[in-house]
C-alpha positions as CSV (number, residue, x, y, z in Angstrom):
1,M,-19.8,7.3,-24.0
2,L,-17.8,4.9,-22.4
3,T,-18.9,3.6,-18.5
4,T,-15.9,5.0,-16.3
5,R,-15.4,4.3,-13.0
6,T,-13.5,5.4,-9.9
7,L,-9.4,4.7,-9.5
8,G,-8.2,7.1,-6.9
9,P,-8.0,10.1,-8.1
10,F,-8.8,9.4,-11.4
11,T,-12.1,8.4,-13.9
12,V,-11.0,6.0,-16.3
13,P,-13.9,4.1,-18.9
14,A,-14.2,0.7,-17.1
15,I,-12.1,-1.2,-19.3
16,G,-8.5,-1.1,-19.5
17,L,-5.6,-3.2,-21.7
18,G,-3.6,-5.4,-19.7
19,C,-0.7,-4.9,-21.8
20,M,1.8,-7.8,-20.6
21,P,1.0,-10.1,-24.4
22,L,2.7,-7.6,-26.4
23,S,6.0,-8.8,-24.4
24,G,5.5,-12.3,-25.8
25,M,3.5,-14.2,-23.4
26,P,2.7,-16.6,-23.7
27,P,6.0,-17.9,-25.5
28,S,4.2,-19.5,-28.1
29,K,2.5,-15.7,-29.4
30,A,6.4,-14.9,-29.0
31,W,6.0,-13.3,-32.9
32,I,4.8,-10.1,-31.7
33,L,9.0,-9.6,-29.8
34,D,9.7,-9.9,-34.1
35,D,7.1,-6.9,-34.9
36,R,7.0,-4.1,-32.3
37,S,4.9,-1.8,-34.5
38,A,1.8,-4.5,-34.3
39,A,2.3,-4.2,-30.4
40,I,2.0,-0.6,-30.7
41,S,-0.4,-0.3,-32.9
42,V,-2.7,-2.5,-30.8
43,I,-2.5,-0.3,-27.5
44,H,-3.4,2.5,-30.2
45,A,-5.8,1.2,-30.9
46,A,-7.3,0.6,-27.9
47,L,-6.5,4.3,-26.7
48,D,-8.1,5.5,-30.1
49,A,-11.7,3.3,-29.1
50,G,-11.5,5.6,-25.4
51,I,-9.6,2.9,-22.9
52,R,-7.0,5.2,-20.6
53,L,-6.0,2.3,-17.9
54,L,-3.4,0.7,-19.4
55,D,-1.8,-2.6,-16.8
56,T,2.0,-2.7,-17.3
57,S,4.7,-4.9,-15.0
58,D,8.5,-4.1,-14.6
59,I,8.8,-8.3,-14.8
60,Y,6.5,-8.6,-18.3
61,A,9.4,-9.0,-20.4
62,P,10.6,-11.5,-22.9
63,T,13.9,-13.1,-20.7
64,W,15.2,-12.0,-16.9
65,N,17.7,-9.7,-17.8
66,S,15.3,-7.3,-20.8
67,V,13.3,-6.1,-17.5
68,G,11.1,-3.5,-18.3
69,H,10.1,-4.2,-22.0
70,N,6.8,-3.9,-21.1
71,E,7.1,-0.6,-19.7
72,I,9.4,1.1,-22.7
73,L,6.9,-0.4,-24.7
74,V,3.9,1.2,-22.9
75,A,5.4,3.7,-22.2
76,E,6.8,4.3,-26.6
77,A,3.0,3.8,-27.4
78,V,1.8,6.8,-25.7
79,R,4.2,9.1,-26.6
80,S,3.3,8.2,-30.8
81,W,0.0,8.1,-29.8
82,S,-1.6,10.5,-32.1
83,G,-4.3,11.6,-29.8
84,D,-4.2,15.3,-28.0
85,S,-2.0,16.4,-25.0
86,K,-5.5,16.4,-22.9
87,A,-6.3,12.5,-24.1
88,K,-2.6,11.8,-23.0
89,D,-3.4,13.3,-19.4
90,E,-6.0,11.3,-19.3
91,I,-4.0,8.3,-19.4
92,V,-3.1,6.3,-16.6
93,I,-0.5,3.3,-17.4
94,A,-0.6,1.0,-13.7
95,T,3.1,-0.6,-12.8
96,K,4.1,-3.0,-10.6
97,G,7.0,-4.6,-8.6
98,G,8.1,-6.9,-6.0
99,I,9.0,-9.5,-8.6
100,T,12.2,-11.1,-9.1
101,R,13.7,-12.3,-12.2
102,G,17.4,-14.1,-12.3
103,P,19.4,-16.0,-15.3
104,E,18.7,-19.2,-13.0
105,E,14.6,-18.4,-13.5
106,G,14.8,-19.3,-17.5
107,N,11.6,-17.9,-19.3
108,W,8.6,-16.6,-18.7
109,F,7.6,-20.1,-16.6
110,G,10.2,-20.0,-14.3
111,V,10.7,-19.6,-10.2
112,S,10.8,-15.7,-10.1
113,G,11.5,-14.5,-6.6
114,R,9.7,-11.5,-4.2
115,D,11.4,-8.8,-2.5
116,A,10.0,-6.4,-0.7
117,S,13.2,-4.8,1.3
118,E,13.2,-0.6,1.1
119,H,16.1,-0.7,-0.8
120,Y,14.7,-3.1,-3.6
121,L,11.2,-1.4,-3.6
122,Y,12.7,2.1,-3.6
123,R,15.5,1.1,-7.1
124,A,12.4,-0.6,-8.9
125,V,10.3,2.3,-8.5
126,E,13.1,4.4,-10.0
127,A,13.8,1.9,-12.5
128,S,10.1,2.2,-13.9
129,A,9.4,5.6,-13.9
130,A,13.2,5.8,-15.4
131,K,12.0,3.3,-18.4
132,M,8.7,4.5,-18.6
133,Q,10.5,8.5,-19.1
134,V,7.9,9.9,-16.4
135,S,9.1,11.8,-13.5
136,R,6.3,10.1,-10.7
137,I,4.3,7.2,-11.7
138,K,0.4,6.9,-11.4
139,L,-0.4,4.4,-10.2
140,W,2.0,1.4,-8.4
141,Q,0.8,-1.5,-7.2
142,H,2.7,-4.5,-5.1
143,H,3.2,-7.5,-7.3
144,R,3.7,-10.5,-4.8
145,L,3.9,-10.3,-1.4
146,N,7.5,-11.9,-0.2
147,H,5.6,-14.9,2.9
148,F,9.0,-15.1,4.6
149,M,9.1,-11.6,5.2
150,P,6.8,-10.1,8.2
151,F,3.4,-8.5,6.2
152,E,3.9,-5.5,7.9
153,E,7.5,-5.0,7.6
154,Q,7.3,-4.9,4.3
155,F,4.2,-2.8,3.6
156,E,5.4,-0.3,5.1
157,N,8.3,-0.3,2.9
158,V,5.2,-0.2,0.1
159,M,3.7,2.4,1.8
160,K,7.4,4.5,1.7
161,L,7.5,4.5,-1.7
162,K,4.5,7.8,-1.8
163,A,6.7,9.6,0.6
164,H,9.8,8.6,-1.8
165,G,8.5,10.9,-4.1
166,I,8.0,9.1,-7.5
167,V,4.8,7.3,-7.1
168,E,1.5,8.9,-6.5
169,N,-1.1,6.7,-5.7
170,I,-0.1,2.4,-4.3
171,G,-2.6,-0.8,-4.9
172,V,-1.9,-3.8,-4.8
173,S,-2.0,-7.2,-6.4
174,N,-2.9,-10.9,-5.4
175,Y,-3.7,-10.2,-1.9
176,S,-6.2,-12.4,0.3
177,A,-9.1,-10.4,2.1
178,E,-6.9,-11.0,5.8
179,Q,-4.1,-9.2,4.0
180,L,-6.0,-6.3,2.4
181,R,-7.4,-5.5,6.1
182,R,-4.4,-5.3,7.1
183,A,-2.8,-3.4,4.3
184,I,-5.2,-1.6,5.1
185,K,-5.1,-0.6,9.1
186,I,-1.1,0.1,8.2
187,G,-1.9,2.2,5.0
188,G,-5.4,3.7,4.7
189,T,-8.5,4.0,2.6
190,P,-8.4,6.0,-0.5
191,A,-9.7,9.2,1.5
192,Q,-7.0,8.8,3.9
193,G,-4.4,8.9,1.1
194,G,-3.7,5.0,1.4
195,L,-4.8,2.1,-1.0
196,V,-6.4,2.8,-4.3
197,S,-6.1,-0.4,-6.4
198,V,-6.5,-4.1,-5.8
199,Q,-5.7,-6.1,-8.7
200,N,-6.6,-9.9,-8.4
201,E,-7.9,-12.3,-11.0
202,W,-11.1,-12.9,-11.2
203,S,-12.3,-14.6,-13.9
204,P,-14.5,-17.3,-15.2
205,R,-12.6,-19.6,-13.7
206,S,-11.7,-18.1,-10.3
207,R,-14.0,-17.1,-8.5
208,N,-12.3,-16.9,-5.0
209,R,-11.7,-13.8,-2.7
210,A,-15.2,-12.5,-3.1
211,D,-14.7,-10.8,-0.3
212,V,-11.9,-9.4,-1.6
213,L,-14.3,-7.3,-3.5
214,E,-16.9,-6.4,-0.4
215,I,-13.8,-4.7,1.4
216,C,-13.6,-2.9,-2.4
217,E,-16.7,-1.6,-2.6
218,E,-17.1,-1.0,1.9
219,Y,-13.6,1.7,1.7
220,G,-14.3,2.7,-2.4
221,I,-11.3,1.1,-3.9
222,A,-10.9,-0.1,-7.3
223,F,-10.8,-4.0,-8.2
224,L,-8.7,-4.1,-11.0
225,P,-9.5,-7.6,-12.1
226,W,-6.7,-9.4,-14.4
227,S,-7.8,-12.3,-16.7
228,P,-11.3,-11.6,-17.0
229,L,-12.5,-13.0,-19.8
230,G,-10.2,-16.7,-18.9
231,G,-6.6,-15.8,-19.8
232,I,-4.4,-15.9,-22.8
233,D,-4.9,-19.0,-24.6
234,N,-1.4,-21.1,-24.8
235,S,-2.2,-22.9,-27.6
236,E,-0.4,-22.9,-30.4
């Protein structure tokens, strides 16, 4: 039996699947874009192995004008998976928003913007839900902060997404301990209907922000490490 973890109201196996590479990241691996069936097969294999947490984001896309590429792919893989309805109900697709891409930003490595305005976030979650063909997003995480906007204002906008009705649970990504404590003060803990997750890098190359882990343990917030084995190999 797989070891499980608590993620807000959900219980999921401790290992999840980060789906970003299936949208051609890094560009040296872009061959996957020409073999959609192979990408979907990867997700099917993960689900067959018992994985129930799939991580994606609206900006995981090979080009600026294909935003939502990964969300569409992940949702298609879940719908076409051979598991029964009970198994499919167990799946948590965690998506993210708050980073913008435009034609001047080029490829994956182009400079991206940030937008945490209420209007933008509402449009972002509505677009993500539409691309994944769901009425409600089980877990939506604030991808990155806009450092030109007051923290309290933008995080209050993030928390309003639950009231909007499309987002069931809120998480954050790439937050420091100080930012996390301020977010908890505004939005509350999981027990209070507030933050349920933090997604930061935690890998052999990055052991910074151990204090974030301590806060998560203190309040029962799930910590979702990205690049836990060191990240994507960008070699040819």
